[in-house]
C-alpha positions, 0 to 999 in steps of 0.5 A, a space after each residue: 500500500 502507498 499513501 499520499 496526502 492531499 490537503 487535509 485528508 489522506 488517500 490510500 491506494 493499493 499497489 498495482 502488485 503485492 510488495 514482495 511479488 512486485 520486487 520479484 518481478 523487477 528483480 527475478 533472482 528474488 524468487 530463489 528459495 533462499 536469499 543469503 549474502 555473498 560470503 555464505 553464497 553457495 546457494 546465492 548463484 544467479 545468472 549473469 543476465 539476472 545480475 546485469 538487469 539488477 545492476 542496471 535497475 539499481 544504477 538507474 534508481 541511484 542515478 535518478 536520485 542523484 540527478 534530481 539532487 544535482 538539479 536542485 543544487 546546480 548553483 552550489 555544484 557550479 560553485 564547487 571548485 573540486 569533487 571533494 566539496 561536491 561530494 560533501 554537499 551531496 552528503 549534507 543534502 541527503 541529511 537535510 532534516 525536515 523541521 516539525 510543522 503542524 500535520 506531519 506524521 512522525 515517530 517518537 520515542 515514548 520511553 526506553 521500550 516504546 516507539 509511537 506514531 503521532 501527528 504534530 499539532 502545535 509548538 509547545 514553547 520554543 522547542 517542544 511540540 504537542 503531538 497526538 499519538 496512535 493511542 489518542 494521547 496528546 503530550 509534549 515531546 522534545 525534538 530529540 525524541 523524534 526518530 523519524 518524520 514520514 516524508 510526503 505528508 503534510 496534513 495527516 489525520 490522527 484517526 488514520 494512524 492505526 490503519 497506517 501502522 497496521 499496513 506498515 507492519 504488513 511490509 515487515 519482511 526482513 528478507 528484503 533487507 538481505 536483498 538490498 544488503 547484497 546489492 549495496 555491499 557489491 556497489 559499496 553504496 550507502 542509502 537513506 531510508 527513502 532510497 532503500 524504500 525505492 530499492 526494495 519496494 519500488 516506491 518512496 511513497 509515505 507508507 513504503 518509506 516508513 516501512 523501510 524505516 521500520 525494517 532498518 530500525 529493527 535490523 541488527 544484522 545487515 546495516 549500520 548507521 553511518 551518519 545522523 542528523 536529527 531524525 535523518 540517517 544514512 545507512 551502510 551495509 555491514 561487511 560480510 564477515 560481520 554479518 556472518 557473525 551477527 547472524 550466528 549470534 542472532 540464531 543463537 539468541 533465537 534458539 536461547 529464546 525458544 529454549 527459555 520459552 519452553 522452560 517457562 512452559 515447563 514451569 507453568 505446567 508443573 505449577 498447574 499440577 496437583 501436589 502429588 503429581 508435581 515433578 520431584 526436586 531431583 528431576 529439575 537437576 537432570 538437565 544442566 540448563 534447566 538446573 542452572 535457571 532453577 539454581 538462579 531462582 533459588 539463589 534469588 529466593 534466598 537473597 544469595 545470588 552469587 552474581 548479576 547473571 543469577 539475579 538477571 535470570 531470576 528476574 526474567 523468569 519471574 517476569 515471564 511468569 507474571 510475578 513481581 521480582 521479589 524473593 517472596 514471589 520466587 519462593 512461592 514459585 519454587 513451592 508451586 512447581 514442587 521444588 520447595 516443599 510447602 513448608 520449606 525452612 528458608 532460614 535453614 537454607 539461608 544460613 547454610 546449616 549442614 544437614 547431613 554428613 559426608 560419606 567420608 565422615 560416616 565411614 570414619 565414624 564406622 571405623 571408630 566404632 569397630 575399634 574396640 580399644 579403650 584408652 581409659 579401660 584400666 582407669 574406669 571405675 565400675 559403677 554398674 551397681 548404681 541405679 542410673 536414671 536417664 531423664 530427657 524429652 520423649 524424642 531424644 536420640 542423643 542421650 548424654 547424661 544420667 543420674 544416680 544418688 544415695 544417702 551416706 551414713 552421716 545423712 549427706 547425699 552423694 550424687 553422681 552425674 554420669 556424662 557420655 564419654 565421646 573421647 572414647 572414640 574421638 580425639 582432637 584434630 581427627 577428621 570426625 572432630 574437625 567435622 564436629 567443630 565445623 558444625 559447633 552443635 547439634 540442631 534440634 528443629 520441629 521437623 528434624 534433628 541434625 547431629 553434630 556427630 554422625 548418627 552411628 556415633 551420636 545415637 549409637 556408640 557415644 550415647 548412654 543406652 538402657 541396660 547396656 554397659 556404657 563408658 562415661 565420665 562421672 562427676 561425684 558430688 557430696 552435698 552439705 546439708 545446706 546444699 553446698 558442695 562438700 566434696 567433688 571428684 571426676 573420674 572415668 567410669 562404666 555404668 549400666 543405665 537402669 531407666 530411660 525416662 521422659 520428664 512426664 514419666 519421671 514426674 509421675 514416679 516422683 508423685 507416686 513416691 514408690 518405695 522401690 524408687 528411693 534413689 529418685 526421691 533422693 535425687 529430688 531431695 538433692 535438687 531441692 537442697 541445691 535450689 534453696 542454697 543457690 537462691 540464698 546465693 542470689 540466684 534468679 529463678 527464671 522458670 517459665 513455660 517452654 514449647 516444643 513441636 514435633 512435626 511428622 511428615 514435614 514434606 507434606 502440605 499438611 503435616 501432622 503437628 504435636 505441640 507440647 507446653 512444658 512447665 520448667 517448674 515441673 518437679 522432674 525438669 527442676 531435678 534435671 536442671 539442678 543436677 546439670 548446674 551442680 555438675 557445671 559447678 563441680 567441673 569449674 571447681 575441679 578445673 580451678 583446683 588443678 589449673 586446667 584451662 576450660 570454658 568457664 562461663 560466668 554472668 555478672 550479677 545484675 542489680 536485681 532485687 527479686 523482692 521488687 518483683 514479688 507482686 508479679 505472679 510466678 512463672 512467665 510474667 515474673 520470669 519475663 520481667 527478670 530476664 529483661 534485666 539480665 546481662 549477657 554471659 561471659 566466658 573466661 578460659 583461665 579461671 572460673 568467674 562467678 555466675 550471678 544468675 545461677 548463684 554459684 562461684 563458677 560454671 562449665 557446661 559439661 553434660 552435653 559433649 555429643 551435642 555441644 562442641 564447647 562441652 566436648 572441648 571441656 572433656 578433651 581437657 579434663 580427660 587429658 588431665 585424668 590420663 596424665 597427658 599434656 593438655 591439648 589446648 591452651 587458654 588462648 587456643 580455647 578462646 580462638 576455637 570458642 569464638 568460631 563455635 559461638 558464631 555457629 551457635 548464634 546462627 543455630 539459635 536463630 534458626 531454632 527460634 524462627 523454626 519454632 515460631 513458624 510452626 507455632 503460627 502454623 499450629 494457630 492457623 489450623 485451629 478453629 477460628 472460634 477457639 479462645 486462648 488464655 493470655 497473660 499481660 507481660 508489658 505494655 508496648 504502646 498505649 493499650 497494645 500489650 505483649 501477651 503470653 499465650 498460656 496454652 501455646 507458650 508463645 509471645 504475641 501482641 494485641 490491643 487490650 481493654 482499659 483497666 488491664 495490668 501487667 500480670 492480668 489474664 485476658 482472653 483472645 482469639 486468632 484473627 489471622 496467622 500467616 507463618 511464611 510472613 511471620 504475621 499473627 493478629 489477635 483480638 481480645 474477647 471481652 467477657 460478658 
């Protein structure tokens, strides 16, 4: 089609011949199956007659255009004194930029991604123009925004833009550019848009000129801009070698785009599937390119992109899937395709906490188990005559401490704290030890346990097992009648645990007060003595309610949840807690007497007058108020430091060497002393190791807290909307917004409460909304009628 403006209207007329057919008639060689450039030219063979006729036509077109220019500039050319000046004038003539005036049809750059057609309406200030674009929007544009002024039009009707643009799009056949490139490269000629339109369409009418402009503006292969003046440009054919390379890149780009589109379709397909039909996580790793994109998406979801390429890839995926470019949307997408489970633990992934042991470590652990030698065998005391109680939570797999007790003839109580002896298998610097150091601690989550040692060691050879002979390090303490330590000793032992009890079953036995369990009653009596003595020494009681959740089948969209709220003031829990503190004090005393560098844990006594909090109810409310005043614990590796909160002169964590690396360090030091060997670590070395381990412990603590909070919120989300919870007012945050403690859940949250409520009061609340992934909980007070 071609258009010619007449006064204020535009007349469209059909070309006498379809564009491509028209070109094929004038240039017979265009009817060949494929067009290519001269350096790929095995199939681009034309007869001499064809070449002669095409060259003649091209020469004729160019000569006519040049003749017209010469006539227009006859006076200038006559005055030119040499050929160079004439050529310069002719080049400048080809770049004459048409000034804007009302009624002109132009193309302008709306923004970085859009070009629009518009009709010039009127000037706007000294340089800008008001234009009406193809969308019917009138706006002001700068001259530099104009990319092309369609020639041959004076008064274009804005209503005809859409039709004009549609017809121009019908002319978009890139093979026409290939034809022109071959000819212009051979002649070593450059062209303007209108000259190109004359060559490929046989016409430089407005429609054909604009179509040529569109072809050139979208071309990335055949032509390059040689010179530009305003909205006018001169184009030259690229060298054949460069065109070959550009085509190679273009084909590679098109192949990559096709592959990317197929990947997006794959995501959409997986997203639409039901949970049980979604592809397994492993299937996304089978293809290297697919896996690379999934890796980028995962890194983006975890805020862990290694480079800009990963961020760019993830952004493209999210955009193509119609999602916002945020980590949360990336997480949701990975969940929707089945790569992440519905309840994926993002903190576990972000913190890089190791969740399994390498084959090398497992094999080394197995070799240790097969080695029956015991370096302390001749020095172990046989304590298999003692009744031994191991008390822990019901799902504990790593059992690393147990208790025994008896009354001496003088009425004093002798307590034995038996601690698992991992140094029977592991020595400092060994491959298994180095792996434990790298982890720093076992990780206990509602969904799983990730042991510091391989399971075959942690839950096998190292653990204390009911009814079996077990190696241990035993701390023997004789108490004065007031609960203070009268005597203490540390030695290697062999024990045979009698009972493995949960806290619930131990509390039940204590409540039943069975005669045959007299040793358990003696342990409880010792715990009460210790508690009273420590309080006299300034200890601060912070017992509260503690929540545990056990999640079964965590990969299911709706796994089963079991929530337990444990009262730390429970008789059995207090018994175990007091014995652990007693062991810590005894080891600190033993280390101090024998000048053994250990991780001595102290806590400066805060200026806490417990009596000032006596008006608050015991339990969570009072504990919350006291904990806010406590100062952070400190570690000294040379000598004990008073632990003010526990009310004891020194403290060393010693009872969990299978679970905590700092406890294991204390075992290494104590065991070396008992053997009469040089101590493996100086105080300075211990301090350096502890700094690394404590950093890991902080990460694990953060992970455990966030995981527990997530599953408590998930538990609350599933409860009936009408369920009512009892809550205690801990403090007021702002106005009537209070920090609350949900008693049935053991969880802190906030809500608006009625006027008149005081700290320690009980209120009733309902859960309005709970969103675990977003860490959101909305509570509403239920006013009593």
